[in-house]
C-alpha positions in Angstrom: 0.3 0.2 0.1 1.6 3.5 -0.9 1.8 6.2 1.9 -1.4 8.0 2.5 -1.2 11.7 1.1 -1.5 14.1 4.5 -4.2 16.4 4.0 -5.6 19.4 6.2 -9.1 19.2 7.3 -11.3 22.7 7.4 -12.8 22.1 10.6 -15.9 24.0 12.3 -15.5 22.4 15.3 -19.3 21.0 14.1 -20.4 17.6 13.2 -20.0 17.9 9.5 -16.4 18.4 10.0 -16.0 15.4 12.3 -17.7 13.1 10.0 -15.3 14.2 7.7 -12.6 13.5 9.8 -13.9 10.0 10.6 -14.1 9.2 6.7 -11.1 10.3 6.0 -9.3 8.3 8.7 -11.7 4.8 7.8 -9.7 5.6 4.3 -6.9 4.5 2.9 -5.7 7.6 0.6 -5.1 10.3 2.9 -3.9 11.0 6.7 -5.4 13.9 8.4 -2.6 16.1 9.3 -4.0 19.2 10.9 -7.1 21.0 11.4 -8.3 24.8 9.8 -10.2 27.1 11.4 -12.0 30.3 10.9 -11.5 32.4 14.0 -12.8 36.1 14.8 -10.5 38.3 16.3 -11.8 40.2 19.2 -14.7 37.9 19.9 -12.0 35.0 20.4 -14.6 32.4 18.6 -15.1 30.1 15.8 -16.5 32.3 13.1 -20.2 31.7 12.4 -20.5 29.2 14.7 -19.7 31.9 17.5 -18.1 29.2 19.8 -15.2 29.9 22.0 -11.9 29.7 21.1 -10.5 27.6 24.2 -13.4 24.9 23.1 -11.9 25.0 19.8 -8.3 24.4 21.4 -9.5 21.9 23.3 -11.0 20.0 20.4 -7.5 19.9 18.8 -6.0 18.8 21.6 -8.3 15.8 22.2 -8.1 15.0 18.7 -4.3 14.8 18.6 -4.0 17.4 15.8 -2.6 21.0 15.4 -4.4 23.2 14.3 -4.3 26.4 12.2 -5.9 29.4 12.5 -7.3 31.3 9.7 -7.4 35.0 11.5 -10.5 37.2 10.8 -11.7 40.9 11.5 -15.2 41.5 12.9 -17.4 42.6 10.1 -15.0 40.9 7.8 -15.9 40.9 4.1 -15.4 38.2 1.5 -12.2 39.6 -0.2 -10.5 39.9 3.3 -11.7 36.3 4.0 -10.1 35.2 0.9 -7.0 36.8 1.7 -6.9 35.7 5.3 -7.5 31.8 3.9 -4.9 32.3 1.5 -2.2 33.6 4.1 -3.4 30.4 5.8 -2.5 27.9 3.4 1.0 30.2 2.7 1.5 29.1 6.7 0.7 25.5 5.7 3.1 25.8 2.9 6.0 27.0 4.2 5.8 25.0 8.1 4.2 21.5 6.0 5.7 21.4 2.8 4.4 17.7 1.9 0.8 18.8 2.5 -1.1 19.3 -0.9 -4.4 18.9 0.1 -7.5 20.4 1.4 -10.6 18.8 2.8 -14.2 19.8 3.5 -17.2 18.9 4.9 -19.3 19.8 2.7 -22.8 17.2 1.5 -24.5 18.6 -1.5 -24.5 22.4 -2.1 -22.9 22.9 -5.5 -22.2 26.2 -4.8 -20.2 26.0 -2.1 -18.6 23.3 -3.5 -17.7 24.9 -6.7 -16.4 28.4 -4.6 -14.3 25.9 -2.5 -12.4 24.8 -5.5 -12.3 28.4 -6.9 -10.7 29.3 -3.9 -7.9 26.7 -4.1 -7.3 27.2 -7.8 -3.6 28.3 -8.3 -2.9 27.7 -4.7 -1.1 24.3 -5.1 -3.7 22.6 -3.0 -6.5 20.5 -4.6 -9.6 20.4 -2.7 -11.3 16.9 -1.0 -14.8 16.0 0.0 -15.0 12.9 1.6 -18.7 12.8 2.3 -19.9 14.2 -0.5 -23.2 13.0 -1.6 -23.8 11.0 1.4 -27.5 11.1 2.2 -27.8 13.4 5.4 -30.6 11.7 7.2 -27.9 8.8 7.1 -25.1 11.1 8.1 -27.3 12.5 10.9 -28.4 8.9 12.3 -24.6 7.4 11.9 -23.6 10.3 13.9 -25.4 9.5 16.6 -25.4 5.9 16.5 -21.4 5.9 16.4 -21.4 7.9 19.5 -20.8 11.3 18.8 -22.0 14.2 21.2 -22.8 17.5 19.7 -24.7 20.7 20.7 -27.0 23.0 18.8 -24.7 26.2 19.4 -26.4 28.6 16.5 -29.8 28.2 14.8 -31.0 30.7 11.9 -34.6 31.4 13.1 -36.0 32.2 9.4 -35.7 28.4 9.0 -36.2 27.0 12.4 -37.8 27.9 16.0 -35.2 29.6 18.4 -35.7 26.9 21.0 -33.9 24.5 19.3 -30.5 26.5 19.8 -28.8 24.5 22.9 -30.6 21.5 22.5 -28.1 18.2 22.1 -28.1 16.7 18.5 -29.8 13.3 19.3 -32.7 11.2 18.2 -35.3 13.7 19.8 -34.0 16.4 18.0 -34.3 14.5 14.8 -37.7 13.9 15.2 -38.7 17.4 16.1 -37.2 19.0 13.1 -39.9 20.0 10.2 -39.7 18.4 7.1 -38.2 21.5 5.6 -34.9 21.6 7.5 -31.7 19.2 6.6 -30.7 16.2 9.3 -27.5 18.0 9.0 -28.2 21.6 8.8 -26.5 21.8 5.5 -28.4 24.5 4.5 -27.7 26.7 7.4 -30.6 25.8 9.7 -28.1 25.1 12.5 -24.3 24.9 13.3 -23.2 22.6 16.4 -19.9 21.8 18.2 -19.0 18.1 18.9 -17.8 17.5 22.5 -16.7 13.6 22.1 -16.7 10.7 20.1 -14.3 8.3 17.8 -11.7 10.0 17.6 -11.5 12.6 20.7 -9.2 11.1 23.7 -11.3 12.5 26.1 -14.6 14.5 25.8 -14.3 18.2 26.1 -15.9 19.4 29.0 -18.2 23.0 28.9 -21.2 24.0 30.1 -24.2 25.9 28.4 -24.3 29.7 29.1 -26.9 32.3 28.1 -29.3 32.4 24.9 -28.5 35.7 22.5 -30.5 36.8 19.3 -27.8 38.9 17.0 -28.7 40.4 13.6 -32.5 39.7 14.3 -32.0 36.4 13.3 -29.3 34.0 14.9 -29.8 32.5 17.8 -26.1 31.4 19.9 -26.0 29.3 22.7 -23.0 30.4 24.6 -21.1 27.0 25.6 -18.6 27.9 28.7 
């Protein structure tokens, strides 16, 4: 068997990232050698998901993987995001020149995949989509049955009731999701934080904090 190719995984801290990591580790082609995560300066939180940076670092430590942060300013524009993303790739290129692949946990949104591919074009890195096209209802059930633990940290209240924020991702939650919602939240219905499961040396401990509505749309549940 040929040596596995080293790959960095785009890591949001949520369940799709965990599922992508699991798929890569089960396969024979790639070896995950690091995580790549967007963090917003000032807030010190994972961008979009709103999870504290300290919990992100606890995840990476438990998974035994180094973390490369994409540092973003508050109210970041798409242009500045892309510049920060490419700067992080440059750091990976300098510190891990053997890495030529970046993996993503996208599931079925063609426009998102096309954007990732465009973002990597000409960088020397090729995109990998280890769970692309897998049925999301099956993925959601497998995530639970495989022993992962996750909690909803952000809910788009235009798609889901705000009461879902802070709930554990479990069979009860799946049963309560409206038919319009994707079981994995692939259309942005919700975002999660994974605290334990396959690949974690130890559970990441936390407590739930206050719930805050931002932009009159997104209900966040703080994890402490």
